[in-house]
Structures are given as structure tokens and as C-alpha cells.
C-alpha positions, -999 to 999 in steps of 0.1 A, spaced: 0 4 2 17 35 -14 14 65 8 25 95 -7 58 110 0 73 78 6 92 77 -23 124 92 -10 123 66 16 121 37 -8 151 55 -27 168 56 8 160 20 14 172 9 -18 203 30 -16 212 16 18 205 -21 9 225 -21 -18 256 -3 -7 259 -27 23 247 -59 11 254 -55 -26 243 -83 -44 234 -107 -10 202 -89 -3 185 -109 19 159 -106 49 191 -96 76 204 -70 49 167 -57 46 161 -54 84 192 -42 90 183 -14 64 148 -8 85 165 -6 119 190 23 100 165 41 83 142 39 113 115 21 91 89 -3 107 95 -39 95 58 -46 100 45 -20 78 67 -31 51 61 -67 58 20 -61 57 25 -38 27 45 -66 12 19 -93 19 -12 -74 4 7 -66 -31 -2 -101 -40 -32 -108 -65 -35 -139 -41 -26 -145 -6 -22 -183 -11 -3 -204 -35 21 -169 -45 46 -190 -59 22 -201 -89 30 -186 -122 -7 -171 -122 -2 -150 -89 11 -119 -95 29 -85 -72 1 -58 -81 29 -34 -69 58 -49 -98 26 -49 -121 19 -13 -118 58 -1 -116 60 -24 -152 34 -7 -168 44 29 -157 82 21 -171 64 8 -204 44 37 -208 67 63 -205 99 39 -222 121 51 -192 
């Protein structure tokens, strides 16, 4: 669930995770970035959980992450 004004937090998080963890981005790395940036881990998990088209069988090809799908569509529309 995207909240207005959180875009900078997203980019701060991405910079921290990639800067600290490089290519090994896992739950521990993400939690450290959350702690450093004073972000609420449970809020992020709740948002992540709500972003799927189905709350079960997420590994199935037909289950989509709506946030990612929206970002892909935006990227395709603007040709970035």
C-alpha cells in the first residue's frame, strides 16, 4: 500500500541495501536497512503481503505482485 510522500524512503532504503549488502540482499540485510532508516519492519511486511493478487500459492505463475505489475506498466508507458 503506497502512501504519498514515501518515495524518498524507498530510494533511501534501496541505496542502503545495495550499498551495504551489494548483491546478497536477504531478510537480514533488509532488516538492518530498516533499523538504520528507522522504518517499521511490520508495516513493510504488511504492505508486501497485501500486494499479491492471491494470498495463497504465491509461487504459482498466475499469482502477481500488483505493485510490481504497476511499476512495469508505468515503465513501459513512459519508455524509461
